[in-house]
C-alpha positions as CSV (number, residue, x, y, z in Angstrom):
1,M,-82.1,-11.7,71.7
2,S,-84.0,-14.3,72.6
3,Q,-85.9,-14.2,75.6
4,R,-85.4,-18.2,77.9
5,K,-88.2,-20.5,79.2
6,D,-89.8,-19.0,81.9
7,K,-89.5,-21.9,84.5
8,E,-92.9,-20.1,86.4
9,K,-95.0,-21.5,83.4
10,V,-94.5,-25.8,83.5
11,I,-94.7,-25.5,87.9
12,G,-97.1,-27.7,89.4
13,E,-98.0,-29.3,85.1
14,H,-98.4,-32.5,85.9
15,F,-97.6,-34.6,82.4
16,D,-98.0,-38.2,83.0
17,D,-95.0,-41.2,81.9
18,E,-96.2,-41.5,79.1
19,R,-95.2,-36.7,78.1
20,I,-92.7,-37.5,80.2
21,K,-90.4,-40.1,78.5
22,S,-91.5,-37.6,74.6
23,F,-89.1,-36.3,76.4
24,L,-86.1,-38.6,75.8
25,D,-86.6,-38.6,71.3
26,F,-85.9,-34.7,71.1
27,P,-83.2,-34.8,68.3
28,P,-79.7,-32.8,69.1
29,P,-78.6,-30.2,66.9
30,E,-75.6,-30.9,65.1
31,G,-72.4,-30.5,67.2
32,V,-75.3,-31.1,70.2
33,N,-73.9,-34.1,72.6
34,R,-77.6,-36.4,72.5
35,D,-77.6,-36.7,76.3
36,Y,-77.2,-33.3,76.9
37,H,-79.5,-32.2,74.4
38,V,-82.4,-33.9,75.7
39,L,-81.4,-33.3,79.7
40,V,-81.8,-29.5,78.4
41,K,-85.3,-29.8,76.9
42,A,-86.5,-31.6,80.2
43,Y,-85.6,-28.7,82.6
44,R,-86.3,-25.8,80.3
45,G,-90.1,-27.8,79.2
46,M,-90.9,-29.4,82.8
47,G,-91.5,-28.7,86.8
48,E,-89.5,-30.7,89.9
49,E,-91.6,-33.3,90.3
50,N,-92.2,-34.2,86.4
51,F,-88.2,-34.2,86.3
52,N,-86.9,-36.3,88.7
53,T,-89.8,-38.8,87.6
54,F,-87.1,-37.8,83.7
55,V,-83.7,-38.5,84.9
56,Q,-85.4,-42.0,85.8
57,F,-86.3,-42.5,82.9
58,F,-83.0,-41.2,80.8
59,L,-81.2,-43.1,83.4
60,E,-83.1,-46.8,83.0
61,A,-82.7,-45.5,79.0
62,G,-78.6,-45.3,79.0
63,Y,-78.4,-42.1,78.8
64,D,-75.5,-40.5,80.4
65,I,-76.1,-38.3,83.1
66,N,-73.0,-36.7,82.9
67,A,-72.8,-36.3,78.7
68,T,-71.3,-32.6,78.2
69,G,-72.6,-29.4,76.2
70,P,-70.8,-27.2,73.5
71,D,-69.0,-25.9,76.7
72,G,-67.6,-29.2,77.7
73,K,-69.6,-28.8,81.1
74,T,-72.0,-31.2,82.2
75,F,-75.8,-30.3,82.3
76,L,-75.3,-30.4,86.1
77,Q,-73.1,-28.3,86.3
78,T,-74.5,-25.6,83.6
79,I,-77.3,-24.4,85.8
80,K,-75.7,-24.8,89.7
81,D,-75.8,-21.5,89.8
82,H,-79.8,-20.7,88.7
83,H,-81.2,-19.1,90.6
84,S,-84.5,-22.5,90.1
85,G,-82.0,-24.8,90.2
86,G,-82.6,-25.9,93.5
87,S,-84.6,-29.2,93.3
88,Y,-83.4,-29.8,89.7
89,L,-79.9,-30.2,90.7
90,Q,-81.0,-32.2,93.2
91,A,-81.7,-34.9,91.3
92,L,-79.2,-34.6,89.1
93,E,-76.6,-35.7,91.9
94,K,-78.8,-37.8,93.3
95,A,-78.4,-40.1,89.4
96,G,-75.0,-39.7,89.9
97,A,-74.7,-36.5,87.8
98,R,-71.4,-34.3,88.6
């Protein structure tokens, strides 16, 4: 069984803009929507403040904030019930995620 990345490890870590933008370049596994995949990678790999900045870059690059994952859910729907999702959800909703 694989373990999930602990969000506490990235809290407070600061990335510069180039590091944040680098999350836009993660290639998805076969059969996974690219836009959904990079949202997952950013969520797992950065703290709340950096994620807010990432969402701005994500939209500026023309990515789809409502892309769906393999289960047919948007990323917002996927993390809606996550304990640590609060500020991440707010960033997504502010960007127009449904």
